[in-house]
C-alpha positions, 0 to 999 in steps of 0.5 A, a space after each residue: 740192687 734195691 728192692 721194690 715191694 708191690 703196693 697191695 692197696 689197689 687190690 684191697 681197693 678193687 675188692 672193696 669197690 666192686 663188691 660195694 658196687 654189687 651189693 649197693 645195685 641190690 640196695 638201689 633195687 636193681 637186682 635181688 640178694 644172690 649168690 653173686 653178691 654173697 660170693 663176692 662178699 666172701 672172696 673178692 670183698 672179704 678174703 682179697 681185702 684181708 690179703 692186701 691187709 697182710 700185705 699192708 702190715 708187711 709194708 708197715 702201713 698201720 692204716 692200710 693194715 686196719 683198713 683192708 682187714 677190717 672191712 674184709 672181715 666186715 664183708 665176711 660177717 655180713 655174709 655170715 648174718 645172711 647165711 647163718 640163719 638160712 642154714 638154720 644156725 642162728 636167728 637172723 637179726 632184727 632191723 634194730 640189730 642190723 642198724 646198730 650193726 651198720 652204725 658201729 661200722 659208720 663210726 668205726 669209718 668215721 674215725 678211719 676217715 680222720 687217718 686219711 686226712 694226710 693222704 689223697 682227696 680220692 681216698 677221703 672221698 671213699 671214706 667220707 662217702 662210706 661213713 654216709 653210706 653206713 649212716 644211711 643203710 643204719 637209719 633205713 634199718 632203724 626207720 623200716 623206710 625202704 626209701 631210705 636204703 635205696 637212697 643209700 644204694 645209689 650213694 653206695 654204688 658212688 662209694 664204690 665207683 671212687 674206690 674203683 677209680 682210686 685202685 686203678 689210678 694208682 695202678 695206672 700212675 705206677 706202671 706209667 711212673 707219672 701221674 695219669 689219672 690224678 688223685 689229688 695227694 696232699 703236699 706235705 
């Protein structure tokens, strides 16, 4: 009897996608930054993605391991950047410092995007839109122009929705044992 391992990617993608949507609803100006976003950043964006990354490691998936664990710790570090100053443990980063933080994540994501080129079109879109999101957010912090951050918010909602779509497509397609929701896989 052959044992099939579960696909952890939908868990990681959903953790990333829903948390990204919520944060970018804030960036777009729909509501303030509060406990809801911080909790999602810790538990679903952070811890759930790290768990998915560990599961990808057990599946020998270097890309999935690197992506989910890295972005899980991105969410935890972002929450730390917000909470540590509020708790009096460290000074808040300047806008310039946050710009560099986001720029570095954008560069990392650009390299990860190249890792998607042999996967499927939806994953490529998730990473390409995430590159744009990080660069827009960095530009918003570097320039101090709130409108750029607001544009980034709307772009980030699209990015998050694409990750949610891919997560649901993988779950539904696997459950039905056929492609119900297209992900446009690359033919090898």
